[in-house]
C-alpha positions as CSV (number, residue, x, y, z in Angstrom):
1,M,80.0,106.7,100.1
2,S,83.0,106.1,97.7
3,A,82.1,104.9,94.1
4,L,83.2,101.6,92.7
5,S,86.6,101.6,90.9
6,P,86.4,100.5,87.4
7,A,87.5,97.0,87.9
8,S,85.1,96.5,90.6
9,A,82.3,98.0,88.6
10,A,83.1,95.5,85.9
11,G,83.0,92.7,88.1
12,A,79.8,93.7,89.4
13,A,78.4,93.8,86.0
14,S,79.6,90.6,84.8
15,A,78.6,88.7,88.1
16,Q,76.1,85.7,87.8
17,P,73.6,84.6,90.3
18,T,75.3,81.1,90.6
19,G,78.9,82.5,90.2
20,Q,81.7,81.3,87.9
21,Q,80.4,79.2,84.7
22,W,82.8,76.2,83.7
23,T,82.2,75.0,80.4
24,I,83.2,71.7,78.9
25,G,82.8,69.8,75.7
26,H,83.3,66.6,73.8
27,G,82.2,66.2,70.2
28,P,78.4,67.2,70.0
29,F,78.1,67.5,73.8
30,E,78.7,70.7,75.9
31,A,77.9,71.0,79.8
32,T,78.3,73.9,82.3
33,V,79.0,73.6,85.8
34,V,78.6,76.4,88.4
35,E,80.6,77.6,91.3
36,V,77.2,77.9,93.3
37,G,76.7,74.3,94.7
38,G,79.0,72.8,92.3
39,G,76.0,71.9,90.1
40,L,75.1,71.2,86.6
41,R,73.4,74.1,84.7
42,T,73.2,72.8,81.2
43,L,74.0,69.9,79.2
44,T,73.2,69.9,75.4
45,R,73.9,67.6,72.3
46,D,74.0,69.5,69.3
47,G,72.8,72.9,70.8
48,V,69.7,70.9,71.8
49,D,68.9,70.5,75.6
50,V,69.6,67.3,77.2
51,V,68.6,68.6,80.6
52,A,66.4,71.0,81.5
53,G,68.7,73.5,83.0
54,Y,68.7,77.6,83.4
55,A,70.2,80.7,81.8
56,A,73.6,82.1,83.1
57,D,71.8,85.3,84.6
58,E,69.2,83.2,86.6
59,T,69.1,81.6,90.0
60,C,68.8,78.0,90.1
61,A,65.3,77.1,91.0
62,S,63.5,73.9,91.6
63,G,66.8,72.3,92.5
64,R,68.0,72.3,88.8
65,G,71.1,70.1,88.6
66,Q,72.1,70.5,92.2
67,Q,74.2,68.4,94.3
68,L,72.3,67.3,97.7
69,M,74.9,66.5,100.5
70,P,75.2,65.4,103.1
71,W,71.8,64.2,102.9
72,P,69.4,64.0,100.0
73,N,65.4,64.9,100.7
74,R,64.3,65.6,104.0
75,I,65.2,65.5,107.5
76,R,62.2,65.2,109.8
77,D,62.1,68.6,111.9
78,G,65.8,69.2,111.5
79,R,66.3,66.9,114.4
80,Y,68.4,63.5,114.7
81,T,70.8,61.6,116.9
82,F,74.1,60.7,115.9
83,G,77.0,59.1,117.9
84,G,75.0,59.8,121.3
85,T,74.6,63.5,120.4
86,E,71.2,65.0,119.2
87,H,71.6,67.5,116.6
88,Q,69.2,70.2,115.4
89,L,69.6,71.3,111.8
90,P,68.2,74.8,110.4
91,I,64.6,74.6,109.1
92,T,65.0,75.0,105.2
93,E,61.6,73.7,103.8
94,V,59.8,76.0,106.3
95,P,56.0,75.0,105.2
96,R,56.7,71.3,106.2
97,G,59.3,71.8,108.8
98,N,62.0,69.7,107.6
99,A,65.9,70.3,106.8
100,S,65.9,69.9,103.0
101,H,68.4,68.9,100.5
102,G,71.6,69.1,102.8
103,L,74.1,72.0,103.5
104,V,76.1,72.5,100.2
105,R,73.6,73.6,97.2
106,W,74.3,77.3,97.8
107,A,77.8,77.0,99.0
108,L,80.7,78.5,96.9
109,W,82.5,75.5,95.2
110,E,86.2,75.7,94.3
111,L,87.6,74.9,90.8
112,V,90.0,71.8,91.3
113,E,91.1,71.0,88.1
114,I,89.7,71.8,84.5
115,E,90.2,70.2,81.1
116,D,88.5,70.6,77.4
117,D,86.2,67.6,78.4
118,M,86.6,67.3,82.2
119,V,85.9,69.7,85.4
120,T,86.5,68.8,88.9
121,V,84.9,71.2,91.8
122,G,85.4,70.6,95.3
123,Y,84.2,72.1,98.7
124,R,85.2,71.5,102.4
125,L,82.0,71.1,104.5
126,H,82.9,72.5,108.0
127,P,81.2,72.0,111.2
128,Q,78.3,74.1,111.7
129,P,74.5,74.2,113.3
130,G,73.3,70.7,113.3
131,W,76.6,69.4,111.7
132,D,79.7,68.5,113.5
133,H,81.8,66.9,110.9
134,F,84.5,67.8,108.3
135,L,84.1,66.4,104.9
136,D,86.0,67.2,101.8
137,L,83.5,66.7,99.0
138,R,84.8,66.5,94.9
139,T,82.7,66.0,92.0
140,T,84.1,65.5,88.4
141,Y,81.9,66.1,85.5
142,L,83.3,64.2,82.2
143,I,81.9,64.5,78.8
144,D,82.8,61.2,76.5
145,D,81.1,60.0,73.4
146,S,78.4,58.4,75.5
147,G,77.5,62.0,77.1
148,L,77.8,63.0,80.8
149,V,79.6,61.0,83.4
150,V,79.6,62.4,87.1
151,T,81.8,61.0,89.8
152,A,81.3,62.3,93.4
153,A,83.2,61.5,96.4
154,A,83.1,62.6,100.1
155,R,86.2,61.9,102.1
156,N,85.9,62.2,106.3
157,V,89.0,64.4,107.2
158,G,87.5,64.6,110.8
159,P,88.3,63.1,114.1
160,S,85.1,61.4,114.1
161,A,82.5,59.1,112.4
162,A,80.1,61.4,110.2
163,P,76.8,60.3,108.7
164,F,76.5,60.9,104.8
165,G,74.1,60.6,102.1
166,Y,74.2,61.9,98.6
167,G,71.8,62.7,95.7
168,A,71.8,64.8,92.4
169,H,68.8,66.7,91.0
170,P,69.2,66.7,87.0
171,Y,66.1,66.9,85.0
172,L,65.8,65.3,81.8
173,A,64.2,67.8,79.0
174,I,61.3,67.1,77.2
175,G,61.2,70.1,75.1
176,D,57.4,70.7,73.9
177,T,56.2,67.2,74.6
178,L,53.3,67.3,77.2
179,L,53.8,65.3,80.4
180,P,51.1,62.8,79.7
181,D,52.9,61.7,76.3
182,V,56.3,61.0,77.7
183,E,57.3,57.7,77.8
184,L,59.1,56.5,81.0
185,T,60.8,53.9,82.2
186,I,61.7,53.3,86.1
187,P,63.7,50.2,86.8
188,A,62.5,49.5,90.4
189,R,60.5,47.0,92.3
190,T,59.3,49.1,95.3
191,W,58.1,52.5,95.9
192,L,58.1,54.7,98.9
193,E,54.8,56.2,100.3
194,V,55.2,59.3,102.2
195,D,52.9,61.5,104.4
196,E,51.9,65.1,104.1
197,R,55.1,66.1,104.8
198,M,56.8,64.4,102.3
199,L,58.5,61.9,105.3
200,P,58.5,58.1,104.6
201,S,55.5,56.2,105.9
202,A,55.5,52.7,104.2
203,T,57.0,50.9,101.0
204,H,54.8,49.2,98.6
205,P,55.5,46.9,95.4
206,V,55.2,48.5,92.3
207,E,53.5,45.4,91.0
208,G,49.7,46.2,89.9
209,E,50.2,49.7,90.5
210,P,50.0,52.9,88.6
211,L,53.4,53.6,89.9
212,D,54.9,50.7,87.9
213,F,57.0,51.7,84.9
214,R,59.6,48.8,84.9
215,E,58.3,48.5,81.2
216,P,58.4,51.6,79.2
217,R,54.9,53.5,79.0
218,R,53.3,56.8,78.9
219,V,52.9,58.7,81.9
220,G,49.3,59.5,81.5
221,D,47.3,61.0,84.2
222,V,50.1,59.5,86.9
223,R,52.0,62.3,88.8
224,L,55.2,61.3,90.5
225,D,57.4,62.8,93.6
226,T,58.3,59.4,94.1
227,A,61.1,57.4,95.7
228,Y,61.8,54.1,94.3
229,T,64.3,51.3,95.6
230,D,65.0,47.3,94.6
231,V,66.2,48.7,91.5
232,L,66.9,46.7,88.4
233,R,70.5,46.5,87.2
234,D,71.6,45.6,83.7
235,D,74.6,43.2,83.1
236,D,77.1,46.0,83.7
237,G,75.7,47.0,87.2
238,M,74.0,49.8,86.2
239,W,70.5,50.8,86.6
240,R,68.9,52.9,83.7
241,C,65.7,55.4,84.0
242,T,64.7,56.8,80.8
243,V,62.7,59.7,79.6
244,G,61.4,59.5,76.1
245,A,59.7,62.9,74.5
246,A,58.5,63.3,70.9
247,D,61.9,64.9,69.7
248,R,64.4,63.6,72.2
249,S,65.1,60.9,74.5
250,A,67.8,60.6,77.3
251,T,68.5,58.1,79.8
252,L,70.0,58.4,83.5
253,W,72.1,55.8,84.9
254,A,73.6,54.8,88.2
255,D,76.3,52.3,89.8
256,A,75.9,50.4,92.7
257,A,76.5,53.4,95.0
258,F,72.7,54.4,94.3
259,P,70.3,52.0,95.7
260,W,67.5,54.6,95.3
261,L,66.3,57.0,92.9
262,Q,63.5,59.8,92.9
263,V,61.2,60.8,89.8
264,F,59.6,64.3,90.0
265,T,57.3,65.5,87.2
266,A,55.7,68.9,88.5
267,I,58.2,70.8,86.4
268,A,56.9,69.0,83.3
269,E,53.5,69.5,84.2
270,D,53.2,73.4,85.1
271,R,55.8,74.3,82.2
272,K,57.6,77.0,84.1
273,G,61.0,77.6,82.7
274,A,63.0,74.8,80.7
275,V,60.6,71.9,80.9
276,G,61.9,68.1,82.1
277,I,61.4,65.5,84.5
278,A,63.7,64.9,87.4
279,A,65.3,61.8,87.6
280,E,67.7,61.6,90.9
281,P,70.2,59.0,91.9
282,M,70.2,58.9,95.6
283,T,72.0,56.7,98.3
284,C,69.0,56.7,100.3
285,P,65.3,58.0,101.0
286,A,64.3,60.8,103.1
287,D,64.9,61.2,106.7
288,V,67.8,58.9,106.4
289,F,69.7,60.3,109.8
290,N,66.5,59.0,111.6
291,S,65.8,55.7,109.8
292,G,69.3,54.9,108.8
293,D,67.8,53.0,105.9
294,G,70.5,53.4,103.2
295,L,72.7,55.6,105.9
296,V,76.6,55.4,104.8
297,V,78.8,56.0,108.0
298,L,82.1,57.3,107.0
299,E,84.9,56.8,109.6
300,P,88.0,59.0,109.8
301,G,89.8,58.9,106.7
302,E,87.1,56.9,105.0
303,E,85.8,57.8,101.2
304,W,82.4,57.2,99.7
305,T,82.6,57.5,95.9
306,G,79.7,57.0,93.2
307,T,79.3,57.6,89.6
308,W,75.9,58.3,87.7
309,G,75.4,59.7,84.3
310,I,73.1,60.9,81.3
311,S,73.4,59.6,77.8
312,P,70.8,60.6,75.1
313,A,69.6,58.0,72.6
């Protein structure tokens, strides 16, 4: 077996589990975007975590900062029919028998453009088992005075219509604050009930239920892995989900492209790694390729785009 050349050995020694790291900043803010999945690894203000990310020498766990395309959440049994053809996706959530969180979160994204305060990454999604389409995916991360602004785009560059959904999976950091003491605001009128496989079974109004966080209140004994819809938008057209801890507060906002959001508290309860609550902007709920609820259908040459962001208080 031949030995590594000095250059190869240096490259192996410096390799990171999430590939290349692109760091941008503006004022007190700094963010790092990674090659593997094109996701957000860190976001800080004056060195304090705004998102609960992970270290450069760690593999991304619990979906931290990942992009979920061409569908978020789950597809039942990995099976769906589109354009009259039945498809079978690989089962990536084996215990529940689902295809989970899309096809790009472990893919190698390319650097498209970088400036001091902005980075754009891209990925060409090709046909593969269970997926027949060509999509050009682009995500731009920009830091301005408000914090982080993320604009995602998907263009159908293939010859036929393609189904599409998008989600992002950032965790808003809560530091040392215990989950019951976190103040949470979720601007939505309806929540989605799921079965034991985390697949949709019914929708319910939040009115009068423990899952109603339309007005800010402490989490208490409520535990969430819950999708919400019928979102309440402010005058600028954005909805805003806020996570408030003892020493920090942050708001995840999203534009009209996102009629759904998911809130997930388990990481904040088990205290493993950096601690935060996931606030996930989504275009659709789980099993969208079967239900069609919120499904985006991109015709050849058509592009979807959506913008969301994180603003610390």
